[in-house]
Structure formats: structure tokens, C-alpha cells
C-alpha positions, 0 to 999 in steps of 0.5 A: 500500500503506498505511503500516504502524504497527507497529515494524519488528522487532515480533515478533523475539525477542532474547536479550541475554547481553551485560554492558557498555556496546556489547552493551547499546546494540545491543540497546537499538537493537533494542528501541526498535524493537520486538524484544522483548529478554530481558536474561539477567542473572546471580543478584544481579548489581545492574546489567548493562552498568555499570562498577564502577567509576562512581558509584551515581548514574551506575550508576543513570542508564546503567542506565536510559538503556540498558536501556529497553523490555527484559526481564529473566530472572534465570538460572544458566547455570553450573548444567545447568538454567539452560543448558537453559532457555536453550537452550529459549528459544533454540529460538524466538529470533531473535537472541542477542547476547553479548559475554564473552571468546571461548570463554566461551559454548562453556564454558557450553554455549550457544555458536553450535553449541549453538543452531544444532543447536536452531535453525537460523534464529537469528543469533547476534553475539558483540562483543569487543575483538579478535574470536573469531580474533585473536591478541589475542582473550583480552586484556582491553580497554576503549574506550581500548585499542581505540582505540589497538590500531586506530591511532585513538587516535594520530591524535586530538589536537593537533599535537605533543601526546599522544593525546587521550581522546575523551569519546564511546566510539567503540570501544564504540559505533561498533565494538561497538554499531553495527556489531553492529546492522548485522551482525544486521539484514542476518542477520535479512533473510537468514534470512528470505529463506534460513531460515538464520541466520548468526554474527556476529563483531564486533571493536571493534578491527576495526570502528574501523580498518575506519571510519578511511576518511579516514585509511586513504585519506590513508596510501594515498595518501602512504605514510605515516599523518597525523599527529596534528592535522596533516591536513585533518579533524584540526585542520591546516586553518583552514578545518576548526578550533575557535576560542576566542571572547571569553568562553572559548566555542569556535566549529566552522569546518567551511568545506571547500567553496570556497563555505563558505570565501568566503561566511565570509571576506566575512561576517568582512570579509576577502576577502584570506583567500579565495585562502588556502583549504586553503592548507598549510605556513606561510601555513596557519598565518597564517591560522589566527592571523588567525582566532583573533584575529577569533573572540577578539575577540567572544563566542560569542553576538556570532558565532551572531547574525552568522553565523546567516543566512550559510551557511558552516559555522560553528556554536557548540560547545554544551555538553552540557546546551545540546545536550539542551535542543534535542533531543526528550526522552521522559518515563516517570517519568525522562527518556528520550533520544530514539532516534537516528533517526525512522522513517515509521510508527513513533513512538518511545516508552518502553514499559517503563523498565529492568528490575530483574534477574529482574523478568520471570523468571516471565513469560518461563518461563511463556511458554516452558511451564514450569509454576508447579511448575517455576518454583517448583523452579527458584528453590528450587534458585537456578537462577532469581532 
């Protein structure tokens, strides 16, 4: 069978009601895979999915990065006519994604039950901090709160120190975006096979907890939660750690398996350290100190050159600009970072840059069967912008 060169989600229509990072990135992945994502913007909205406290240049860069390959319809859902337009669009849509607090879409008249009555094949995904049925469902929150409430924050940091904030928004992106995309794609397959859509309730806090598989396994085995910075993968082991170099840079050592550890010990001319792989206790502390002294005696460039042909899981800790220089970027007026996966027969490209709110309102409404007169009336009534 010849390989199709169309995008795998070509023909899938997505209505994006999200406002913040988790939903915007989830629909970004769908758009990059070929779905027609229509972002439903509020009237006068300057930049959906951007933090109000962020600097304007950061808002602009973030908005452009996570809204490429989408279209925009500026629609006032608080007006009955705006709700009716949304429901009309829902009749032909495959997916709706929303990230309001529980109960908001129902009050607007665009919740799952309302659209399912029109389109039973539709997949409806709600992304919230704590889920639709949690005791904390009405609580406001951000990534730091989801990390805290899931127990993940308690696991991140050095032994004896406070929890550390990661620069990657783990709750938003792993807990929200990727979990949502997984559920949406699974439900789409089911809808195509059986003709019935599904409702997907994504809790960012719950997803973080579910993905804490190593920490959960450790707690199950020992009966106690791992100590911060003390477990095998959180800094407790000499063979899985960061080490400072002479020039103030760092190396990442991930020699978990004995074969990698033995090769590293040979390369460092420290064969006596081989039996101390995963030693534990005071002996582990001594091994760490010895490795700190060894790596600290030379620059990062020295170690990269020395170990480049040694298969021992030691890599430099690149700065973000260094890492970007080594990854594909796609130019389309502005710099665009490539999609996170490569798929045979599906070449990634940026079909359109991030739309301004309401940029495609007339185009979308015309496609839905509204006349130019009706659209003009919507604009005059400030239902559509």
C-alpha cells in the first residue's frame, strides 16, 4: 500500500475554547498534525493562552509559538446568538477542547451535553487543574500548585533543601497538554470505529500523580515516600547526577547500568570505583565527592572531547540557546521550533502563523453557511468581531 503524504489529522475539525498554556499546546499538536483548529477568542482578546503578568515581548513570542497553524473566530459566547453560532459549528466538528473551571461551559450553554445532543460523534475534552469531580475542582491554580498538590514538587530538589521550581511547566504540558492529546486521539479512533464520541476529563494534578511511576513504585516497595534528593533518580546516586566543571558548567552523568559505569570508571582511570556502583550510604557520598573533584579539575569542553567516544551516558548540560542551535527550526516570517515528533509521510511545516483574534471570523462563518448579511448583523450586534 503506498504511503499517504497527507497530514494524519487532515479533515479533523477542532474548536478550541482554551485560554491558557495546557489547552493551547494540546491544540497546537493537533494543528501541527493537520487538524483544522479554530480558536474561539473572546471579543477584544489580545492574546489567548498568554500570562497577563508576562512582559509584552514574551507574550508575543509565546502567542506566536503556540498558536501557529490555527484559525481564529472572535465570538461572544455570553450572547444567545454567539452560543447558537458555536453550536452550529459544533454540528460538524470532531473535537472541542476547553479549559474553563468546572461548570463554566454549562452556564454558557456549550457544555458536553448540549453539543452531544447535536453531534453524538463529537469528542469533548475538558482540561482543569483538579478535574471535574475533585473536592478542589473550583480552586484556581497554576503549574506550581499542580506540582504541589500531586506530590511531585516534594520530590524535586537537593537533599535537605526546599522544593525546586523546574523551568519546564510539567503540570501544564505533561499533565495537561499531552494527556489531553492522548485522550483525544484515543476517543477519535473509537468514534470513527463505533460512531459515538466521548467526554474526556483531564486533571493536571491527577495526571502528574499518575506519571510519577518511579516515585510511586518506590513508595509501594518501602512503605515510605522517597526523600527529596535522596532516591536513585533524584540525586541520591553518584552514577546519576550533575557535576560542576572547572569553568562553571555542568556534566550530566547517567551511568545507571553497570556497563556504562565501568566504562566511565575506565575513562576516568578510577577502576577502584567500579564495585561502588549504587553503593549507598557513606560510601556513596565518598564516590560523589571523588567525582566532583575529578570533573571539577577540567573544563566542560575537555570532558566532552575526552568522553565523546566513550559509551558511558555522560553529556554536557547545554544552555537553552546551545540546545536550540542543534535542533530543527522552521522559518516562516518568524522562527518556529519544529514539532516534537517526526512521522513518515508527514513533513512538518507552518501553514499559517498565529492568527490575530477574529482574523478568520468571516471565513469560518461563511463556511458554516452564514450569509454576508447575517455576518454583518452579527458584527453590528457585537456578537462576532
